[in-house]
N, C-alpha and C positions, 0 to 999 in steps of 0.2 A: 436481450444479451445479459449477462450477469455482473453484479461488483464486487469484488472479490475486498472484504475488509479483512487484514491483517495481523494480528497482534502479537506475534513472537516467532522467533523462528524457527521452532517445528510447525509453526502454522503454514508460515511461507513454504518451507520444503511441501509439505502437504497439498496447498493449494496449486501451487505449480503442475504436481502431476496429475489435476483431476480438472483444471481451470482450459477454456477453450485458447487459441494462440490472438482473438481480438478481445478479450474480457479485460475491462481494466480492472488496477488492483492498488486501494489504497494501503500504503502502511502505516500503525498510528502506535499508540503505546510502543511496549518494547519490540514493535516490529519495525520501528524504523532503525533500529542495530542492524537491520539487512540490506542498507540503503546500499550502502558502498560497495555491496558484492553481486552487483545485479548485473543480468547478463541478456534480460531481454526489455521489451518496449511496452510504452501503455503502462508504467506503473507512477505512482503518486505518494508523494511523503506530507504528509502532515506536520506544518514544517513546528509548530510548536511542542511537538511533544518530541520531534528533532533538538530543535534548542533546548529542552529542559532536560534531556537526556545529555546534550555536551554532543550530541551527532554533527561530526560536520558536515552539509551536502556540498560542499562547492566543489569534486570530484564523483558526484552522485551522475546517476545517467536519469534518474528519477524527476518529475519535476515537481515542485513543491507548492502544497495547497494551505491556503488558511480553512475555517471553519466557514467559511460563504459557500465556496466551490466545494468542501464535502457534502456539505447539504444540496448544492445542486446536481452534483454528481450522482446522492445515493436518490435524488426526484427522477432524474433521467434513467435512470436503470432498476431493471425487475428479472430476478429475485435479486435481493442481497444476500451475499453465505462470509458468515463468519467463520474466518478461521483461526485458532487458540488452542491446537493442539497440546 
């Protein structure tokens, strides 16, 4: 199962078109701006990136993660695909 790292909204759009349905996604960097318009599951948001950018995650369907969980997810999945189109 692949892990998808999404760095912006264009990357999120491209990722959604190409990923398998059960592949997890992590929104980080400017990708956290996509957090409040999610329509699917198995998505995580790097909490510190959302906080720094002022993105409220109260209504978000994604789970928030910290750096420790981020590292754990990268260790559990292969390949890791980065999206920043």
